[in-house]
N, C-alpha and C positions, 0 to 999 in steps of 0.2 A: 626676410620681409623688407620692403622698401616703399617709398612713396610711389603710388602708381604713376607711370611715366618715366621712372628711372630704372626700369628693369634692365635695359640694354647696357647702361653704364655700370650697373652693379654686376651684371654678368661679365663684363670686360675686366673689372677689378679682380673677380675670382679667377678668371682665366690667367691673368698676369701673375696671380699667386700660385699657379699650377693646379688649380682646383677646377675640374670640369663641372659645368653647370648648364642649366637650361631655364628659359622662361616657362612658368607653369600657371600663369594667370595674372590678372592685374595686381601689381605689388608683390608678386611672389616669384622668387628665383630659387630653383631646387638645385641641391648639390649633395653628393655623398662624400663624407669625410670621416677620418679617424679623429681621436681626441685632440691630437696636436693641431690639426688643421681647423678644427671647430674653435679652439682657443685662439688661434692666430687670426681667423676671420673676424672674431669679435674685436680683436685688438686693432687690426689694420684696415678693415673695410671703412671707407669714408662716406659711402652713399647708402649703406644699409641702415634701416631703423631698428631692427631686431632680428636675432637669429634663433629660430626654434627648431627643436629636434622632434621629428615625427616618431611617436612611440606606438601608435595603433591606428589601423584603418579597418572599418567593418561596416556592414549594413545593419540598419536598425529602423524598424517602422513603428515601434512602440516602446514604452519604457522597459518592458520585460526584456526585449532584445538588447536594449541599451545597457542595462545593468548586467546582464549575462556576459556580454563581451567585455565590459569595463572591469569586471572582476578578474579577468585574465591578465590585466596589466599589473606589473610589479611596481606599485606606487612607491614603495620604500626605496626603490632604486634611485628615485629622483627627489624624494622628500627628505631633507635633512632633519635630524632630531630638533624638536622644538619649532618646526615650521608647519604651517597649515597650507593646504592647497587653495588657490583662488582660480576660478574658471571664467575665462572670457569666451562667450559663446556667440556664434552667429549661425542662423539657419535660413536656407533658401530652398523653396519648392520641396519641402519635406513634411512628412506627417508629424515629426517631432518639431515643434516650432516654439513652444513656450520656454524661453531661455531660463527663467527662474526655476521652473520645474525640472528642467534638464540638470541644472546645477545641483539641485537638491538630491537627485538620484545619484549623481556622481560623488557627492560628498558622502553618501551612505555607503558606497563601496570603497572609498579611499580613506579620507579623514574628515572630521567635522570642519566647518568654516572657522576662521580665525576669531579668537576672543581676545585679541591683543598681541598674539604671536606674530612674528615675521611670516611673510607669505611667499610661496612659490607659485608663479603664474603657469597655468596650463591653457593653451589656446585650443578651443573646440570649434571645428567648422562642420556643419551638416549641409551637404549639397545633394539634393534629390535622394535623400535617405541614406547617403553614404556619410559615415561619421569619421572624421579625422581628428585625432587627439595628439597634440604636440606640447612639449615642455619648453618653456622659455629659458634659453641659456644666457641671455644678456643682463637680465635685471632691469635697471633703469634703461630707457630707450637709448640706442646708440647715438641718436641726434642730440642728446643732452651732453654737451661738452663741459667738463668741470670748470674750464676757464671762463665760461660764458655767464658772468654774473651781472653785468651791466647791460641793460636792454633798452632799445629805443622803441619808437612806435612801429608796430607791424614788422618786427624783425624777421629777416629771411631765415628759414630753417638751415641749420649748418649743412645737413646732407645735401640740400638743394644747391648751396653755394659750391660745395666740393664737386657735385655732379656737373655744374656749369663749367667749372675749370677744366674738368676731364673731357667733357663733350666738345669744348672748344679747342681741345688739344693744345692747351697752354704749355709752352716750354718753360720750365722753371728757371732756365738759364737766361730768360728774357724778362723784361719789365711787366708789371701788372699794375694797372691804374683803376681805382674805383672812386669816381667823383661824387658819389652819393653814399659814402661808406657807412653812415649810421653808427651802429655800435661795433662795426669792424669785422663782421662775419666773413665777408669775401676775402679781404686782405689777410686775415689771420689764417683762414684755411689755406690760402696760397702760400703763406710763410711756412706752415707745417709741412706742406708738400715739398717746398724747396729744401727744408731742413731734413726731410725724410723722417719725421717724427709721427708717432701714432696719433690719430685725431683725438682720442679720448685721454691722452696722457697715460698715467699709470693707475687707472681706476680699477675698482673691483667689479666682478661680474657674478651673475647668479650661479654659474657652474662652479665657482670656488667653494660653494657650500654643499654641492651634491655628494651623497655617499659614494658615488662612482667616480668622483673627481680623481684624476691621475696626476699626482705631483710631478713626476718625471717629465711628462709631456708638457706641463705648464712651465717647468724650469727651462726647457728649451726655448719656448716663446718669450718668457721673461728675459732670458739672456739676450735675445735679439733686441728687445726694447731697451735694455740697459746699454747695449752697444750703440744703439741709435742716439741715446742721450749723451753718451761719452763722445761720440763723434761730433755732435752738435756743440757741446762745450768746447771741444778742441778747436773746431772751426771758428768759434766766436772769439776764443783767446788768441788765435792766430791772425785775426782780421786786423789790418792796419788802421790806425787812427787817422781820420781825414777831417779836414776843415770843411765848412759849408761850401767853400768855393771850389773844392776839389771834386773831381768826377769819381763817384763811388761805384760805377758800374751799374748793371741792370738793378733797378730798385723796385720795391713794392710801395706804391703811393696811395695813401688813403686820405681823401679830402671830404669835407662837408662844410656847409656854410654855418652850421650850428656849433659854437664852441663847446657846449655841453656834450654833444655827440662825439666830438674829437676826444674829449677827456674820457668818456666811457669807452671808446674804442681803444685808446691807449692803455686804460686799466685792464681791459680784457687781454690785450696783447702781452702785457707784462705778466698776467696770470698764466698765459700760455707759454711764456718764456721765449717769445719771438719778437718782442718789441724792437729789438735792434735791427731787425730786417725791414721795418716799415717806416716810411716817412709820413708822419701825421701833420696835416696842415688844415687850418680853418680857411677855406677858399670857396668862392662861388665858381660855378662852371666856367664862366668867361675867363677866369684867371688860371685855368688848369695848365699844368706843365708836367714834364717828365724828364728824367736824367739820361735816358738812352734813346736810340733811334728806332728800336724794334720792341714790340711787345703786344699786349692786349689791354684794351679798355673793356672791363667787364663790370657791370653795375646793375643795381636794382633801383631804378629811378622811381619817383612818385607816380602813382596811378590809382585808379579806383573811382567809383561813382561819386564819393563825397568830395573829391577834388574838382571833378568836372573836366571833360576832355578839352574844352576850349581854353581853359586856363593853362593847360599843360603844353599846348602846341608850340608856344614860343620857347619854352624850356627845352623840349626835345629838339627843336630845330637848332637852337643855339648849341646844344651838346654835339649834334652832328657836325656843325661848322667848326667847332673847336677841334674835334678829332681830325677832320680833313685838313685843316690849315696848320695846326701845331703839332699833330702826331700822325703824319702821313704814312709812316711805316708800321702803324698799329692796326691790328684787327679790332673789331668792335662787336660787343655782345651785350644785349639788354634783356633783362627779365621783366616782362610787363604783361598786363592783361589786354593792352591796347595795341593791336597789330597796326592800326593806321598811324598811331603815334610813333611806333618804331620805324615805319617807312618814312615818316616826316623827318626823323633824324638821319636816316640813310636809306636810300631806295634799294641798295644791294643787300640789306638785311633779309635773312630767310629764317623761318622757324625751324628748329632742329630738335626740339623736345617740348612736351607740354605736361603740365601737372597742375595741382591746385595749391594755392597759397593764400592763407587768410580767408578761406571760403570762396575765393575767386579762381576761375580757370585761368592760368597764365602760361605763357610760352617763353622759351629761350630763343631769342632772335640773334643770329650770328652772321657775320661775314668775316672771312680771313683778311689778313693784310693785303692791300691792293698794290699792284705794280705802280711805279712812278707815272704820273700823268693821267691815271684813271679818273673818270668822272662818274659820280654817283648817278643812278638811273633817274631818280626823281628829285633828289635834293639839289639845290643850287643856291648860289648867293654866298658872299663873303661874310666873315665874322664881324659883327658890329658890337664892339665892346662897350659902347655907350648905352646899350640896353641894360636895364636892371633885371635881376632875377626876381620874379614875383611869387615864386612858390618855394616854400621851405624845403630844402633838401633833407632827406632822412639820414 
């Protein structure tokens, strides 16, 4: 399961892991795996929100049919001792539509609801009288990263940040710049990709508690994770010590005009153990800079009805001018609900993905790095550094 709109990039991640998959509906990508691949998908997928295992599909037009088929499920195969089932139910165009009554009948044939015990989630989808029951293998949603403890206002979901990096085909050997970094989600996801570390660290998953858990399969996956951390530690220890005046190669740059946000972003990066890969600076957009000639500017700038489009025109225009004049070898990507504002920044930006963020429909607008001398289609004018930023960067 993933955020609707991210199915293609989630499918691509699975294919790169050697797991064949297909889009099966909004926010759903299907794949058939063994235990090891199931565990590995939970550990390594950066754009998935949750991975569930289908355990039953049947037709039911009344509660008698529902209970009859549900009794055939071996619930104990998925329910650890001391755990109670929890049912998340959705129903569309079906005779069974009362979700609380459906959950009650399922508890009757499995186990009673929790009275304080830990819970195992089961996802029940009823579509035109076809019932699909799946067991959650992830536990806490995969978009919850353990390192993400400091949050700003309207923070970007981690899976969306990772998806944006992958959709823009960012090369981890080049620079990444986020001029509205907020609590650091995009730069930290980029640093984890560069260091080839799992997005969720070494967290625990729901499948660890299953009676059918396979320790040998997990040991193989855990070995890969441990090797990734050893490699990251070795690379860090081998890195040369450079002064501020020395060129450090392609860097990940995270800036924001708010000192508190820079402090939060740095704290999150330290928790993720990638702070050494990121340059944190409190800067306004007009003072943006980078250490290398090639890379990507990817950011989630301010947008939304409460800010007002007119107030943001100058900020977006200024961002586009900075990138054109100071980072001419960089691609540009903006996550925003305002297509007109994106085109104000750069007329060559094109929407390549759409999803919802904070209740608003948003799009990822992208243009690759342009050849020397290229002129933007709609944007024009040189950078005026005498203008003041009038909107707080997130």
